[in-house]
N, C-alpha and C positions, 0 to 999 in steps of 0.2 A: 110329309116332303116326297115329291116326285123325283124321278131319276135324275132329272135335268138339275133340279135344284141340288142332289146329292153329289152330282159331276161338279158343280160350282163349288160346293162346299169342300169338295176334295182337294180341288186345286188351291183353295185358300188355306187349308190345313198343311197342304203340300205332302200329301199321303198318297204316294204313288200307287200302292197296292189297292187301295180304295178306289182311285180313279179310273185306273183299268179295269177292275172288276164291274165297277157302275156301267162303264162305257160299253162294255161287251154285252152286259144285260139290256142297256137301251137299243143297242143292234137287234138283239134277238126279238125285243119287243116291237122292232120296225119304227122306231122312231127317227125320222127323218135326220139323215146325217148333218145337214146343214144347222139342224136345232141343237145337235150335240156339240157341234164347233162353236156354235153361239155360247152354250154353257160353258165351254171351255174358256172362251174370251173373256165371258162375264167373270169367271175366276181370276183370270189375269189382271182385269180391272180392279177387282177388290184387293188383290196383292199389292196393286200400285197405289191404292188410296191407301192401305195400311203403310206402306213405305213413305209416302209423302206425310203420314201423321206421325211416323217416327216410330210406328208400333212393330215394323219389320225394318229389317238391314237390307243391305245391297245383297248379302248372300241368299236370302229369302226371295228376293226378286229375280236373282238368276236360277235358283232353283225352281221356281215356278216355271220359268221359260224353258228349261230343261224337261221339265214333266210334261209341259204342253206339246214340246216337239216329239218325245217319246209317244204319247198317246196318238199323235197324229201320225206315226209311222206304224201304228197296228195295221197288221194286213186286214183285219176285219173292217176298217173303215174304207179300204180301197178308194182312198181320195181322187188319185190321178185319173182312175177309171171313170168313177163316177159323178165327180163333181167338176172337173176341170173343163172351162169353156172353149169350144172348138174355135168361136168367132174370136178373131183378134181385135182387141179393144184399143190397143195403143203401145206407145213405148215409154218405159219408165227408167230414170237413173236415180238409184238410192245409195245412200251411204251415210255411217254414223261421223257426225261432225268432229273437225280436229280438236284434240284434246280428249276425246271420249273413245274408250277401247271397247265399248260394250256391244256385242254383236247379236245377241240373243232376240231381242224384241225386233231387230230389223231383219233378222232372218225370217221370224215369224210372218212378218207382215210381207216380206217379198214372195213367201209360199202362196199367201192368201191372194195377193194381186196376181200373181202368176196363175193360180186356178181359176180367176175371174177374166182370163184371155189377156192379160199384159205380158208382153215381152219385158224383161227386167234385166238391166245392167247394173251390177252390184259393185260399187265402187271398193266396199270394205268397210274398214273402221279407222279413226283418226285421221279423216280425209281433209286436206286443206282447200281452200276457196279455189286455188288455181287447178286443182285436179277436177274439181266439179266444172268449173269453166271448160277445162279442155275436154271433158267427157261429152259435155252439153254441145260444144261447137263440133265435135266428131260425129255424135250420134243423132243430134236434132230430136231429143225426146219430146213427148207430150207432157210429161210431169216430171218434176224433181222432187224426190222424197229424201227429207233430212232428219235423221234420227238423233234425239238428244236426251241423254240419260241423266248425265251430270249438270247441274246448276252451273258450275264454273265453266261450262262450254256455251252457255248462251251467248256471250258477246261474240265468241266465234262464229257461232251461226248468222248471228246480224251482220257480220263482216262477210259471210259466203253470200247471203242472200244481196247484200248491196253490190257485191263483185258480179254477181249473175246479172243483175240489172243493168249494172254498168256496160258489162261486155255484150249481153245478149238481147237485152231490152226487157220491157215491163209485161210482155204478153206471155211469157211463159209461166204456166202454173206451177207453185211450189207448195208443198204439203209438209209440215213438219209434225214429229209424233215421239212419243216418248213419256216417262212420268215427270220431266223436267218441263213440260209444255202445258200451256193453258191459252185462254183467249188472249189475256193480256200480253204473253209472251211472244204469241204469233203477231200481234199487232205491233209489238216492240221490234221484232226480227225484221217485219215486212212480208212475211209469208201470207199465201192467199187463204191458207186453211190450216186446221190442225186437228187432230185426232188421237186419244189415247186409248181408242176401242178399234180393234183389228177390222172387224166387219164394219164399222163406220166408217173408217178410213177408206176400205175397198169401195165403199158406196160414196163416198165424196169424190174418188178419183173417177169413178165411172161417170158422175155428173160432170165433171171437170171435161172429160173427153166428149161428151155428149152436148158440150156447149150451155149446160144449164147454168152457167155463172159461177163465180168464185164465192163460196160461202165458209165462213169460219164454223 
């Protein structure tokens, strides 16, 4: 098993000491930092899969996000200095949907798109449709991101997208993310795209602002 696989495994095992130790070894071995981040993100994806299957509970999901953020804050990674894009890609409004107070996944994605060159306006958690619409009308973003962790909040997300389309129009790109999302949910809600993977979500947003089409 190589170092990147060990990083992913450590995230899945929720083993903070192991992950930090292996990440530092990977940095010394001059493994590209973007590959290290991809391994961390893959670990989050696997934790999300276990949660969806009932093998992990919400506590495990939250702990994996906390672990991810702790590793990303390591001085050795020097993310802001080495990875943040100097070219501005666009403006994004994000928030966790009304009825859902989970913040970690949204914060992780916010950091990732910020490093990729997006300016991000974070509306926080438990955000009602009217607040999304108000922020969109005030800031005119290129993309809106909606985080959904709780399946009970899916209908609220649908109402939010409908309200955005009604007030702002159909041209604004909307991406949803979180363990409660998949292709069918995205289509049901009326979003343009979804992603349960941090780096994939960033790539979708980059395609959106580059005019490469709306893709699930």
